[in-house]
N, C-alpha and C positions, 0 to 999 in steps of 0.2 A: 504493500500499499503505500510505502514511503521511498520509492526507488530513487537511487542516486546520492542518497545520504546515509550517515551512520544511524544504526538502530541498536536497541538492546533487546536480548532475547526475551520472549514473552508471548502471549497471545491470549486467546479467549478461553474462558471457562465453559467446558461443556456441560450441557444439562445433566444435574444430578452429581456434578463433581465439586468437590471443595476447592477453595481458592488455593490452599497449600499444595494439594495434589496437582492441580492444574499448573502452578508455577514450576514444580519439579518436572512435570511431564513436558512443558514447553521448552525448558532449558535443556533437558536431555535431547528432545527431538531436534532442536535448532543448533545445539552445539556438541552433543555427546557427553556433556560433563554432569557429574553428581555434585550437587552443592547443598550446604546447609543455610537455610534462610534465618537471618538473625532478627531484623528489626525493619520497620518502614523508614525510608529516606525521605520521600516526598510524595506528593500527589499533584497531578495536572489533568486537564481534560481538553477535549476538542470535539467539534461537531462536524459530522459528515451530512450529506444531504438527507440519508435515511436513518441515521442513528447518532447517538451521543456516547462518546468513549471516555472512560474514566481510566487513567494510567495510575497504577500504584507502584512505586519504585522501592525495592526492597534491598537491604544490605544482606551480604552473605559471604560465605568463603567456599572455596573449591575443596571438595572431598577427594575426587578421583576422576580420572578420564584424561583423554587427550582430545583436543578440539577436532571434531569432525563436523564441519558445517552442513547444514541441510542444503537443498536446492534453492531455497529462499534467499540465500546469502552469498556474496562474492568473495568476502574476505573477513578477517577478524584481526583485532590488535588489542594487545594488553597495554594499558596506558596509565601514566600517573594522573593525579587530579588536574595538574596544570596542562597536560596534553589533552585531556578530556575537554577542557573548555576550549581548545583551539579547533576542534572537529566541527564539521557542518551537521547540525542537527535540525530536526523539524522543530517547529516552534514549541509544542507541549514539552518536548525533552529539554530544549534550552531553558524554559522556565525553571525546571527543577534543578538543573545544573546551576543556574544563577543563584537560586535559593541556597544551595549547598555552599556556593562560594561565600555568600553572606554569613551563613552560620559558622564557617571556618574563620572568618575574620573576627567574628565575636567570641568564639571560644578559644 
């Protein structure tokens, strides 16, 4: 849906699926990685013509696996926070990255 820019792994929650199960499934499907989810980092939203999207960004760490991208992605990159800010993101993602930068300056 957001071709040409950087994206985070994630996706839709299937009917009857819990958020945490969906998050682990989507990360595994898109990256081949197993992760532990720790806590929320931020929230953003966007409207498409037929629906409204809520993005919930979570903090976590890598448990196991080697990156094996799904057909939906062309490349991956491990980056520092400063490098993260310099990438081209869609607007809802940019908002969360800016919010995180402000929190880092305060803390």
